[in-house]
TIMARMAR-485054 format. One record per residue (C-alpha): residue in one letter; chain; x, y, z. Coordinates in steps of 0.05 Angstrom, whole numbers, plus 5000, padded with zeros to 4 digits. Layout:
# TIMARMAR-485054
SITE aa ch    X    Y    Z
SITE  A  A    X    Y    Z
...
# end
This chain:
# TIMARMAR-485054
SITE aa ch    X    Y    Z
SITE  M  A 6935 4770 8984
SITE  T  A 6991 4741 8942
SITE  V  A 6987 4665 8938
SITE  T  A 7041 4625 8902
SITE  R  A 7055 4551 8896
SITE  F  A 7112 4503 8883
SITE  A  A 7085 4444 8845
SITE  P  A 7140 4394 8829
SITE  S  A 7134 4325 8799
SITE  P  A 7165 4271 8844
SITE  T  A 7210 4244 8790
SITE  G  A 7278 4245 8824
SITE  Y  A 7327 4292 8857
SITE  M  A 7315 4366 8869
SITE  H  A 7348 4401 8810
SITE  I  A 7377 4470 8822
SITE  G  A 7328 4498 8772
SITE  N  A 7269 4470 8811
SITE  L  A 7297 4497 8876
SITE  R  A 7304 4567 8844
SITE  T  A 7231 4563 8822
SITE  A  A 7211 4544 8893
SITE  L  A 7253 4600 8922
SITE  Y  A 7226 4654 8876
SITE  S  A 7154 4630 8888
SITE  Y  A 7166 4633 8963
SITE  L  A 7198 4702 8961
SITE  I  A 7143 4732 8917
SITE  A  A 7091 4709 8967
SITE  K  A 7129 4726 9030
SITE  H  A 7152 4795 9006
SITE  D  A 7079 4815 9007
SITE  G  A 7061 4775 9070
SITE  G  A 7025 4723 9028
SITE  K  A 7018 4648 9026
SITE  F  A 7063 4594 8997
SITE  I  A 7033 4526 8979
SITE  L  A 7066 4460 8963
SITE  R  A 7029 4415 8914
SITE  I  A 7055 4348 8888
SITE  E  A 7039 4337 8815
SITE  D  A 7043 4261 8808
SITE  T  A 6994 4248 8751
SITE  D  A 7049 4224 8704
SITE  R  A 7049 4155 8736
SITE  E  A 7103 4126 8692
SITE  R  A 7157 4175 8715
SITE  L  A 7145 4171 8790
SITE  V  A 7206 4156 8832
SITE  E  A 7197 4125 8901
SITE  G  A 7220 4172 8956
SITE  A  A 7222 4233 8911
SITE  T  A 7166 4268 8949
SITE  D  A 7205 4260 9014
SITE  I  A 7266 4291 8980
SITE  I  A 7224 4351 8958
SITE  K  A 7196 4362 9028
SITE  S  A 7263 4353 9063
SITE  T  A 7296 4402 9015
SITE  L  A 7245 4455 9030
SITE  A  A 7253 4443 9104
SITE  I  A 7329 4446 9102
SITE  T  A 7329 4511 9062
SITE  G  A 7276 4543 9105
SITE  L  A 7224 4549 9050
SITE  N  A 7167 4530 9096
SITE  Y  A 7100 4522 9062
SITE  D  A 7035 4546 9092
SITE  E  A 6992 4491 9060
SITE  G  A 7012 4424 9032
SITE  P  A 7019 4349 9043
SITE  D  A 7027 4330 9116
SITE  I  A 7005 4397 9143
SITE  G  A 6939 4404 9105
SITE  G  A 6901 4468 9093
SITE  E  A 6834 4492 9065
SITE  H  A 6849 4472 8993
SITE  G  A 6870 4399 9002
SITE  P  A 6885 4346 8983
SITE  Y  A 6953 4371 8958
SITE  V  A 6973 4309 8919
SITE  Q  A 6943 4309 8849
SITE  S  A 6931 4234 8846
SITE  E  A 6884 4244 8904
SITE  R  A 6844 4296 8866
SITE  K  A 6829 4253 8805
SITE  E  A 6753 4261 8808
SITE  I  A 6758 4337 8811
SITE  Y  A 6792 4340 8743
SITE  M  A 6742 4294 8709
SITE  E  A 6686 4338 8735
SITE  Y  A 6717 4401 8706
SITE  A  A 6736 4367 8640
SITE  K  A 6663 4346 8630
SITE  K  A 6641 4418 8644
SITE  L  A 6686 4440 8587
SITE  V  A 6655 4388 8541
SITE  D  A 6585 4412 8560
SITE  M  A 6606 4484 8545
SITE  G  A 6636 4465 8478
SITE  Y  A 6709 4479 8496
SITE  A  A 6729 4405 8498
SITE  Y  A 6709 4340 8466
SITE  Y  A 6714 4264 8474
SITE  C  A 6765 4231 8429
SITE  F  A 6757 4157 8416
SITE  C  A 6816 4148 8368
SITE  S  A 6852 4082 8380
SITE  K  A 6925 4077 8397
SITE  D  A 6938 4044 8329
SITE  R  A 6905 4101 8292
SITE  L  A 6945 4153 8330
SITE  E  A 7011 4116 8317
SITE  K  A 6995 4111 8243
SITE  L  A 6979 4185 8242
SITE  H  A 7046 4199 8275
SITE  E  A 7082 4157 8223
SITE  E  A 7048 4197 8167
SITE  D  A 7062 4263 8201
SITE  S  A 7129 4265 8238
SITE  V  A 7107 4328 8275
SITE  G  A 7058 4285 8312
SITE  G  A 6999 4332 8310
SITE  Y  A 6929 4306 8320
SITE  D  A 6883 4314 8260
SITE  R  A 6821 4332 8302
SITE  H  A 6785 4269 8277
SITE  C  A 6736 4268 8335
SITE  R  A 6728 4343 8343
SITE  N  A 6661 4347 8308
SITE  L  A 6628 4283 8333
SITE  S  A 6556 4296 8350
SITE  K  A 6533 4290 8422
SITE  E  A 6494 4228 8401
SITE  E  A 6555 4194 8371
SITE  A  A 6598 4211 8432
SITE  L  A 6544 4185 8480
SITE  K  A 6537 4121 8440
SITE  N  A 6612 4108 8443
SITE  L  A 6613 4123 8518
SITE  K  A 6557 4073 8530
SITE  A  A 6593 4022 8489
SITE  G  A 6653 4028 8535
SITE  I  A 6701 4052 8481
SITE  P  A 6764 4080 8513
SITE  F  A 6770 4156 8506
SITE  V  A 6810 4217 8523
SITE  I  A 6783 4288 8531
SITE  R  A 6816 4340 8487
SITE  Q  A 6815 4416 8490
SITE  K  A 6780 4448 8431
SITE  M  A 6827 4502 8409
SITE  P  A 6804 4562 8368
SITE  L  A 6825 4553 8295
SITE  E  A 6834 4627 8278
SITE  G  A 6861 4690 8310
SITE  T  A 6914 4696 8365
SITE  T  A 6917 4684 8439
SITE  S  A 6958 4733 8481
SITE  Y  A 6977 4742 8554
SITE  V  A 7024 4788 8592
SITE  D  A 7083 4758 8629
SITE  S  A 7113 4799 8686
SITE  V  A 7184 4787 8660
SITE  Y  A 7178 4779 8585
SITE  G  A 7119 4825 8571
SITE  E  A 7064 4808 8521
SITE  I  A 7067 4739 8490
SITE  S  A 7023 4721 8431
SITE  M  A 7013 4658 8391
SITE  D  A 6972 4643 8329
SITE  N  A 6916 4596 8348
SITE  S  A 6929 4556 8285
SITE  E  A 6993 4532 8319
SITE  L  A 6957 4505 8380
SITE  Q  A 6943 4430 8381
SITE  D  A 6879 4402 8411
SITE  Q  A 6917 4378 8473
SITE  I  A 6894 4321 8517
SITE  L  A 6863 4342 8583
SITE  I  A 6843 4274 8610
SITE  K  A 6882 4212 8590
SITE  A  A 6853 4143 8576
SITE  D  A 6871 4120 8646
SITE  G  A 6827 4175 8675
SITE  Y  A 6886 4216 8700
SITE  P  A 6892 4288 8678
SITE  T  A 6952 4316 8640
SITE  Y  A 6995 4369 8672
SITE  N  A 6968 4418 8620
SITE  F  A 6899 4412 8651
SITE  C  A 6904 4395 8724
SITE  H  A 6952 4450 8743
SITE  V  A 6903 4502 8716
SITE  V  A 6845 4472 8755
SITE  D  A 6886 4467 8818
SITE  D  A 6915 4537 8812
SITE  Y  A 6844 4565 8807
SITE  L  A 6815 4523 8863
SITE  M  A 6874 4539 8909
SITE  G  A 6870 4613 8896
SITE  I  A 6938 4620 8865
SITE  T  A 6950 4692 8845
SITE  H  A 7021 4686 8816
SITE  V  A 7046 4627 8775
SITE  V  A 7122 4622 8776
SITE  R  A 7158 4574 8729
SITE  G  A 7214 4568 8678
SITE  S  A 7214 4605 8612
SITE  E  A 7207 4539 8574
SITE  Y  A 7132 4546 8589
SITE  L  A 7125 4613 8554
SITE  T  A 7097 4583 8490
SITE  S  A 7052 4533 8528
SITE  T  A 7017 4586 8569
SITE  P  A 6969 4608 8513
SITE  K  A 6936 4539 8520
SITE  Y  A 6928 4550 8594
SITE  V  A 6899 4620 8590
SITE  L  A 6847 4593 8541
SITE  L  A 6825 4545 8596
SITE  Y  A 6818 4603 8645
SITE  D  A 6778 4642 8594
SITE  A  A 6733 4582 8578
SITE  F  A 6714 4574 8651
SITE  G  A 6707 4649 8660
SITE  W  A 6762 4651 8713
SITE  E  A 6810 4709 8725
SITE  R  A 6878 4694 8698
SITE  P  A 6936 4693 8748
SITE  V  A 6999 4735 8743
SITE  Y  A 7051 4697 8703
SITE  V  A 7125 4701 8723
SITE  H  A 7170 4662 8676
SITE  L  A 7242 4654 8698
SITE  P  A 7303 4657 8653
SITE  L  A 7338 4593 8633
SITE  L  A 7394 4566 8676
SITE  M  A 7457 4552 8636
SITE  G  A 7521 4516 8651
SITE  K  A 7592 4529 8626
SITE  N  A 7620 4478 8577
SITE  E  A 7694 4459 8574
SITE  D  A 7703 4499 8510
SITE  G  A 7678 4562 8542
SITE  S  A 7608 4560 8511
SITE  V  A 7545 4553 8552
SITE  S  A 7486 4505 8546
SITE  K  A 7426 4487 8588
SITE  L  A 7449 4466 8658
SITE  S  A 7454 4391 8664
SITE  K  A 7493 4337 8700
SITE  R  A 7551 4342 8652
SITE  H  A 7567 4410 8682
SITE  G  A 7575 4380 8752
SITE  A  A 7530 4370 8813
SITE  V  A 7464 4402 8795
SITE  S  A 7419 4374 8850
SITE  F  A 7412 4405 8918
SITE  Q  A 7427 4338 8951
SITE  D  A 7492 4329 8912
SITE  L  A 7516 4398 8930
SITE  V  A 7502 4387 9004
SITE  R  A 7538 4320 9001
SITE  D  A 7597 4356 8969
SITE  G  A 7602 4402 9029
SITE  Y  A 7561 4463 9009
SITE  L  A 7519 4499 9060
SITE  P  A 7444 4504 9046
SITE  E  A 7447 4579 9063
SITE  A  A 7502 4591 9013
SITE  I  A 7465 4552 8959
SITE  I  A 7401 4592 8970
SITE  N  A 7438 4658 8970
SITE  Y  A 7474 4641 8905
SITE  I  A 7414 4614 8866
SITE  A  A 7373 4675 8887
SITE  L  A 7421 4716 8845
SITE  L  A 7414 4671 8784
SITE  G  A 7365 4714 8745
SITE  W  A 7350 4766 8798
SITE  C  A 7387 4830 8815
SITE  P  A 7374 4865 8882
SITE  K  A 7359 4939 8880
SITE  N  A 7388 4990 8928
SITE  S  A 7439 4940 8955
SITE  E  A 7513 4933 8939
SITE  S  A 7519 4869 8979
SITE  E  A 7512 4800 8948
SITE  F  A 7500 4767 9015
SITE  F  A 7429 4755 9037
SITE  D  A 7399 4709 9089
SITE  L  A 7327 4686 9077
SITE  D  A 7297 4744 9115
SITE  G  A 7339 4792 9075
SITE  L  A 7316 4760 9010
SITE  K  A 7243 4765 9031
SITE  A  A 7251 4839 9044
SITE  A  A 7290 4854 8980
SITE  F  A 7258 4809 8928
SITE  T  A 7214 4841 8875
SITE  I  A 7191 4814 8808
SITE  D  A 7217 4874 8770
SITE  G  A 7287 4853 8789
SITE  V  A 7281 4787 8750
SITE  S  A 7320 4786 8685
SITE  K  A 7300 4760 8617
SITE  S  A 7371 4738 8601
SITE  P  A 7393 4667 8615
SITE  A  A 7433 4659 8679
SITE  V  A 7498 4620 8680
SITE  F  A 7510 4574 8739
SITE  D  A 7582 4587 8757
SITE  F  A 7611 4533 8803
SITE  D  A 7671 4577 8819
SITE  K  A 7625 4632 8843
SITE  L  A 7585 4583 8885
SITE  L  A 7650 4557 8914
SITE  W  A 7670 4628 8934
SITE  F  A 7602 4641 8965
SITE  N  A 7606 4576 9004
SITE  G  A 7676 4592 9029
SITE  E  A 7654 4660 9054
SITE  Y  A 7596 4628 9092
SITE  I  A 7642 4576 9123
SITE  H  A 7693 4628 9144
SITE  K  A 7639 4668 9180
SITE  M  A 7618 4608 9222
SITE  D  A 7639 4608 9295
SITE  E  A 7680 4549 9318
SITE  D  A 7623 4513 9354
SITE  E  A 7578 4518 9293
SITE  F  A 7635 4496 9247
SITE  N  A 7654 4436 9291
SITE  S  A 7581 4414 9295
SITE  V  A 7581 4405 9219
SITE  I  A 7652 4387 9199
SITE  Y  A 7657 4319 9234
SITE  K  A 7604 4292 9187
SITE  F  A 7653 4302 9129
SITE  I  A 7717 4275 9161
SITE  D  A 7728 4205 9133
SITE  K  A 7795 4188 9164
SITE  E  A 7819 4171 9234
SITE  I  A 7853 4228 9271
SITE  P  A 7912 4205 9315
SITE  E  A 7909 4219 9390
SITE  N  A 7970 4265 9387
SITE  I  A 7932 4314 9342
SITE  K  A 7898 4373 9377
SITE  R  A 7833 4369 9338
SITE  D  A 7802 4435 9357
SITE  K  A 7866 4473 9342
SITE  M  A 7873 4438 9275
SITE  L  A 7801 4452 9255
SITE  S  A 7808 4524 9276
SITE  L  A 7867 4532 9229
SITE  L  A 7831 4498 9172
SITE  R  A 7763 4532 9179
SITE  T  A 7785 4594 9141
SITE  R  A 7824 4553 9089
SITE  I  A 7769 4511 9060
SITE  S  A 7713 4529 9011
SITE  T  A 7672 4465 9021
SITE  F  A 7669 4419 9080
SITE  K  A 7692 4360 9038
SITE  E  A 7759 4394 9027
SITE  I  A 7776 4382 9101
SITE  N  A 7804 4313 9088
SITE  D  A 7857 4335 9038
SITE  K  A 7874 4397 9079
SITE  M  A 7886 4358 9143
SITE  D  A 7929 4303 9111
SITE  F  A 7996 4335 9127
SITE  F  A 7978 4341 9201
SITE  I  A 7966 4266 9204
SITE  T  A 8023 4242 9159
SITE  L  A 8084 4280 9137
SITE  P  A 8083 4281 9061
SITE  E  A 8144 4261 9021
SITE  Y  A 8183 4322 8999
SITE  D  A 8250 4342 8968
SITE  K  A 8301 4379 9010
SITE  E  A 8303 4433 8956
SITE  L  A 8238 4458 8985
SITE  F  A 8279 4490 9041
SITE  L  A 8314 4536 8991
SITE  N  A 8277 4602 8986
SITE  K  A 8299 4667 8951
SITE  K  A 8251 4711 8989
SITE  N  A 8281 4689 9056
SITE  K  A 8352 4688 9027
SITE  I  A 8362 4614 9038
SITE  S  A 8409 4593 8982
SITE  D  A 8445 4534 9015
SITE  Y  A 8430 4480 9065
SITE  D  A 8479 4503 9119
SITE  I  A 8433 4555 9148
SITE  V  A 8375 4505 9146
SITE  R  A 8416 4454 9184
SITE  S  A 8437 4505 9236
SITE  V  A 8365 4528 9247
SITE  L  A 8338 4458 9255
SITE  E  A 8393 4436 9303
SITE  E  A 8382 4497 9347
SITE  A  A 8306 4489 9343
SITE  R  A 8310 4415 9362
SITE  L  A 8352 4432 9423
SITE  T  A 8304 4486 9445
SITE  L  A 8240 4445 9432
SITE  S  A 8265 4383 9468
SITE  S  A 8272 4422 9532
SITE  L  A 8202 4451 9532
SITE  D  A 8147 4426 9578
SITE  A  A 8091 4471 9550
SITE  F  A 8080 4463 9475
SITE  D  A 8029 4516 9458
SITE  N  A 8036 4567 9402
SITE  D  A 8056 4626 9446
SITE  T  A 8108 4587 9485
SITE  L  A 8137 4558 9421
SITE  F  A 8143 4625 9387
SITE  A  A 8175 4659 9448
SITE  S  A 8224 4601 9457
SITE  L  A 8246 4599 9384
SITE  M  A 8255 4674 9373
SITE  P  A 8325 4678 9406
SITE  I  A 8351 4630 9352
SITE  A  A 8342 4684 9299
SITE  E  A 8384 4733 9339
SITE  K  A 8437 4680 9354
SITE  L  A 8444 4660 9281
SITE  A  A 8436 4732 9256
SITE  I  A 8377 4714 9211
SITE  K  A 8308 4743 9202
SITE  T  A 8247 4714 9236
SITE  G  A 8218 4694 9168
SITE  T  A 8280 4653 9152
SITE  L  A 8277 4618 9219
SITE  M  A 8203 4600 9214
SITE  W  A 8208 4580 9141
SITE  C  A 8260 4526 9157
SITE  I  A 8220 4499 9215
SITE  R  A 8154 4501 9179
SITE  I  A 8181 4462 9119
SITE  A  A 8210 4410 9166
SITE  V  A 8145 4399 9206
SITE  S  A 8097 4403 9146
SITE  G  A 8135 4383 9083
SITE  M  A 8095 4436 9046
SITE  A  A 8110 4506 9018
SITE  A  A 8041 4533 9034
SITE  T  A 8004 4513 9097
SITE  P  A 7945 4534 9139
SITE  G  A 7980 4565 9199
SITE  G  A 8052 4579 9214
SITE  A  A 8107 4534 9242
SITE  T  A 8090 4542 9315
SITE  E  A 8015 4533 9303
SITE  I  A 8029 4468 9265
SITE  M  A 8074 4442 9320
SITE  E  A 8021 4457 9372
SITE  V  A 7972 4414 9332
SITE  I  A 8018 4354 9320
SITE  G  A 8051 4356 9389
SITE  K  A 8122 4353 9415
SITE  E  A 8139 4281 9399
SITE  E  A 8116 4286 9326
SITE  S  A 8149 4354 9316
SITE  L  A 8217 4328 9340
SITE  K  A 8208 4266 9297
SITE  R  A 8196 4308 9235
SITE  I  A 8255 4354 9249
SITE  D  A 8299 4293 9257
SITE  K  A 8277 4268 9190
SITE  A  A 8293 4335 9158
SITE  L  A 8363 4335 9189
SITE  S  A 8376 4265 9163
SITE  M  A 8356 4290 9093
SITE  L  A 8405 4347 9099
# end
């Protein structure tokens, strides 16, 4: 059975890159009917951010990436928070020491800092690598602080096969004797994730390509213990577009790059998931770019993952999000949109009609406030806006005639719905010997003050009501 894990550090918001890793891990497991595990890697105590674990869990819940084992729900491999597994790592580190694949290092902080000053690369000189068992035991009994380091082979190469990038090899001479257990007794990421992945039965390790050159150190640990290596799946880098047209690693300077920020900006979780699924993966046997989570589970395969860096295009995400919003039914749309409206809507406004007009004209929910402004308050505009070559309006006389006739007709109406308005105004075009487009252009400019609007003249008037419509037409006539 395929078993994957998402193992984030609770150090802040959920970056889009982290979410993509979680998504791909989830899809690899679920495509084969396997298991998806959440593990919190909190051994770097200095970088912990309060509340970050809750953000991780809520993000997975909102996006539908439900884990089969993890904090809060438990499972057969718990605990699922690494700080609660501290004794496990020390046990396995000591086993490595006993087998000759690791050693105690008693170098003081001062010595290491001096070493770093002498060698800007910061490599450790393996000073304690060949201490005898007797010397190490004497130092331990004396209570001298220590770390446990991995004893790397000094010659030859270490290789492994990645599912995306193929065979990766590294000369062992380039591998540092990395720390496995720190002086505070906590393990480093480089050690504890290997132990946890083995103990939790992880079959596929999914992570960013920045770990490609670190993985030889990890497979050496698997080999030392005699454990079967997992399948490695390294994902291409996520890049962002710079102002000058170049690309660089995705960061905050490119815009909102956390899931939480995107949701606050009015993006739908389903649209975000759909878009980031395509950042580094290409579906096979499908011409559509639109996938719900079930569709992704059915379609996702590792051989569709690309080696090439993927560029996070905010314009493409905006388009995706707009398409998702436009497909929502009115009840679903209304249940979400009110969370984003930050201004008071006057009583004369027909809210449902207004939102129905705007639903297919916005790409994010946050845009609703700017889009609805003209319904609430007529914007300032110049009378030249009435002139229009397409509708053959070259002077203000025809505009004045249209608005005077329209005002007379509108003031006599009891019903003020779109169909009634349209049927009542149409005879004016015949009376003035003008086209319908000319008639409606003049009225729409008067009631909206805008050249481009969501909805036509009669739809706008239905939203703002009779009194406001007449008031706006009167203002236009006074301008003329």
